[in-house]
N, C-alpha and C positions, 0 to 999 in steps of 0.2 A: 675475444681470445678464448672464452669458454666454448663457444660454438665451434671454433676452428679446432680446438683440442678434441672435442667429441667427434668431429668429422674425421680427424686423423685416426682416432681409435677405431671408428667404424671401417675406414678404408683398410686398416691393418687386419681386422677380423675378416673382411670380405676376401682379401687376397690370401690370407691364411687358409680359408676354407676352399678357395679355388685351386690353390697350388698343392694342398694336401692330397688332391686327387692324382697328381702327376705320376707318382710311382705305382699307383694302384689301378688306374683306368685301363691301360693297355693289357696288363696280365688278366684283369677281370674280363675284358672283351675277348681275349684269346680263350679263356676258360669257358666262355659262353658259345664258342664256335666261330668267332670272327677271325678272318684272315687279315693280313697286313693291308691289302687294298680296301677291304671293308672298313677297317679302322680309319684309314685315311679319308674315306667317303663320309664316315661319321663326323669326324672333326671338321671337314669342309662344309658339310650340310649345316652343322651347328653354327658355324661362322656365317654362312649365308643367311640364316634366319636372324642372326645378330645384326648383319648388315641391313636387312629389311626393317628391323625394328629401330635401328639408329636413325634412318631417314624419317620415320614417323615421329620419333621421340623429340627431336630438337625443337620443333615449333611449339609443342605442348609444354615443354620445360620453360621456354621463354614466356609463355602466356600465363601459366598457372603457378610458376615457382618450382623450386627443386625439391623441397622437403618430401612431398608425398610421392614423388618419383624415386625416392630413396626408401621410404618406409614400406610401401606396398610391394615393390619388387623383392625386398629382403624377406618379407613374410612368405611370399610365394616361393622364393628360392629355398628357404629352409625346409618347406614341405617337399619340394622337388628332390632335394638332396637326400632327405630321409627316405624317400620312395626308392632310392637305389638299393636299400637293404631287402626289398621284396622281389627284385627282378629275377627271372629264370631263363630268359631268352635274350639273344643279342638285339632283337627287335625292340624289346622293352628299354634296353640301354640306349638305343638309337633315339627312341621317342623322348626319353628324359633329357638327352643331350640337346635335342631341338628345343625343348621347353626352356632349359637353362639359357640357351643362346638368346631367345627372345626376351627373357627377363633381364639379362645383363645388358641388353640393348638400351634399356631405359636407365638402369642403375648407374652405369659408368659415366655417361655424359652429365647426368644430374649431379653426381659428386664433384666432377670437374667444374661445372658451372657454379656451384655453391662455393667451392674453394676460390675460384677466380673473383668472386664478389667480396672477398675479405681483404683485398689489397687495391690500392689506388695509384700506385706508381710501378714503373717497370722493374725496379730493383726489388721491391717487395713481392711483386708477382714471381720473379725469378726465385726468390728465397722460398716462397710458398710452394712453388712447383718442385724445387729441389727437395724440400722437406717431404712432399708427397712421394717423390721418387725414393727417398730414403726409407719412408715407412713401408712402401710397397716392396722395396728390395729386402728389408728386414723380414717381411712376411714370406717373400719368395725364397729367402735363404733358409729360414727355419721350417717352413711348411713341408717341403719335400722330405726333410729328415724325419719330421713327425709322422708324415704319411707313410714313409717307408717302414718306420718302426711299428706303427699300428697295423700296417698290412702284413708284416711278417709275424707279429705277435697275435693279432686277433682276426686276421683275414680282412677281406674287403668290407664285410658287414660292419665290423668294429670300427674301421676307418671312417665309413660313411656315417655311423652314429656320431662320432666326434665332429665330423665336418658339418653335419646338419645342426648340431648343438651350437657350434661356433657361429654359424649364420643366424641362429635364433637369438643369440646374445646381441649381435649387431642390430637386429630388428628392434629389440627392446630398447636399446640405447637411442636409436633414431626416433622411435615413437615418443619417448618420454623426456628426452634431454636435448634433442636437436631442434633449434628454432628456425622458423622460416625467415630467410633474409628479407630485409625491407624491399619493397617493390622497386624495381629498377626504373630509371627514367625512360619514358617512351622514345623510341628511335624515330628519326626523321623519315627513314625509309626502311621497310622490312626487306631483308635480303632473302631471296629464294634459294632453293637447293642448287639449281643449275648455276646461278650467279655466284654462289659460294664456291663451287668447284672451279669456275673460271676466273675467280678473283686473283690477279697476278701475285700479290704478296703471299698468298696462302698456297699457291701451287707447289713451290719447293718444299713447303712443310708437309703437304699431303704425300708427295713422292718420297720424302724421307721416312714418313710414317709407314708407308707401304714397304719400303726396303727393309727396315729394321724388323717389322713383324713377319715378313717373308723369311728372313734369316732366323729369327727366333722360333717361328713355327717349324722350320726345317729341323732345327736342333732339338726342339721339344718332341718332334715326331720320331727322330732317330734314336735319341738316348734311351727311351724305354725298351726299345728292341734289343738293347744289349743284354737285358735280363732274359730274353727269349732265345736269342741267337748265340750269345757269347758266354752264357752262364753267369753273368754278373748279377749279384743280388739286388733286390729292390732298394735296400738301404744304401748300397754303393751308388746306384743311379740317383737316389736322392742327394747323396753327398756331392755328386758331380754338379747337380743343379745348384747346390749350396756354394760351390766355388765361383759360379757366375755372380751370385749375390755378394760374395766377398769382394770381387773386383769392383762392383758397383759401389759398395760401401767405402772402399778406399778412395774412389774418385769423389764421392759426395762429401767426404771429410775435408776436401780441399776447398774451403769456403771462398778463397780468392777468385775462383772460377766465375762467380756471379758478376764480377766486374768486367769480364770479357764480353764482347758482343755476342748475342745469341746465335747469329748466323755463323760466326767463326767457330763457335763451340760445336754446332751441328755438323759442319763440314769435317772438322777434326775427328769427331766421333764416328762419322761414316768411314773415314780412312782406317780408324782403329778397328772397326768391326770387319772391314774387308780383310785387314791383316790377320785378324783372329780366324776368319774362315779359311784362309790359306794355311795357317798353322794347323787347324783341325784336319784339313785334307791330307796333310803330310804326316799326321800323327799315327797312322795305321788305323786299325779297327776301333780302338778306344781313344778318345780325345785326351790330351794331356791336361794336367791341372793348369799350367800356364796359359794354354789357349782358351780355356774356359774362363779364367780370371780376366784375361784381356777382353773377351767377348762381353763379360759383365761390366767391365770398366767403360767400354764403348757405350753401352746402354745408359750408364750413369752420366755420361757427357751429353748424349743426344736428348734424352727424354725431357729434362728441365728446360733445355734450350728450345725444344720444339713447342712445348706448352707455352713458354713465354712469348714466342713469336706469334702464336694464335691470339693471345690476349692483347698484344701490341697492335695487331692488324685489325681487330674487330671490336666495335663498340659494344658496351655491356649488354644492351638489349638483344643482340644477335648472337651472343656467345653460346647459348644453348644449342643453336643450330650448328655453330662452328665446331664445338666439341663433339656433337653428335655425328657430324660429317667426318671428323677426324677418327672417331671410333669406327665409323663405317669403312674408312680407308684401312684402319687396322684389321678389320674383319676381312677385307679383300685379300690382304697379305696372308692372314691366317687361313682363309679358304683355299687359296691357291697353293700354298707351300706343302701341306701334307698330301694333297692330291697329286701334285707334281712329283714329290718325293716318292710316293708309293708307286707311281708309274715308271720312274726312271732308275730306281735304286738297284735294279738287277743289271743295268747297262752302264751307268755312270754315277759318280758320287753326287747325291743331292746337295752336298755342300758346295760343289762346283757351280751348280745352277744358281744357288743363293749368292755366290760371289759374283757371277755374271750380272745378276739383277742389281746388286749393290754398286758395281762399277758403272753400269749404265746410268743409274740415278746420280752418282757422283759427277759423271761427265755432263749430264743435263744441267745440274745445278751450277756447275762451273761455267757453262755457256750462258746461263741466265745472269750470273754475277758479272761476267765479262761484258755482256750487252748492256746491263744497267750502268756499269762504270763508263762505258763509251758514251752512253746517253747523257750522263752527268757532265762529262767533259765537253760534249757538244753544246749543252745548255750554257755552261760557264764561258765557252769561247764566243 
């Protein structure tokens, strides 16, 4: 319980530091001479590096344990974030974003692997993953408000001083108070990366992860441009992100959802997110509060269900690779969304593209579920 509490605090600080950058990064990049397309390339390249690191990270986390893949990346991340206060060119910002992407490639799956080791039943896994989503959502709700306030009051340098300090606190906690979990039981057969991707129970999970990150990446790319193109303040942009967090918190307060099957929750969440995208498309140039709350609520339904499906499908000794691959899938969604949004935003709404991706994934998962049901009926007959 002590280690789990410490890990939740560390996760909170990590996501606080990451999302405090949200209202600050795009205006900073623009002030350094970067255009909308270059900003999209920055975000996409960062995620591509994260994807590459995820593929490397999984096997090492399973082999050596999760703790040091939390401690060392946090130390490096605090230095990288502090370095943002010295940049003078957009190329410097681009380099630091790449470094951050590679560091986070090890940090995120290591945290998820350690968290998964704290529960031995499906219901406990679901509660742990829901608590993780709650902690992350609290951070994502508060962080943009703090980042927007610091950016307006003290500029980008002041914001990044606070961000790097927050990450340094997480590093100290992980180094001195987080214990390495007991060594997992050896697996009968080690699963490779390609086999992990083709494993049928995980394919719908990976597609779901891609869809929601594509939608979130589109939204997170578009919202900061409101401060550049529509005259909306950084604080208001941060408040818009906070509305999504409110929606997630409302859903996570419904504890009875853990009793529902994870597959059912994931599909319902996808429909909710598709509806939110339609609402945003018809809201005009500025998304409404209700559409953002619904979008956040959909995330609150999907994320715990998706993490639970991973732990149910994969034995403990291969979970490092499973979560690393899921993080890689997240990165693919994050890579493609800002790049596509930057390319099409002058011709068509990027939210429409995100909705098309979401509906394609929903249809594919529906076909998979129908085929599995027919297969069960055939076996029973």
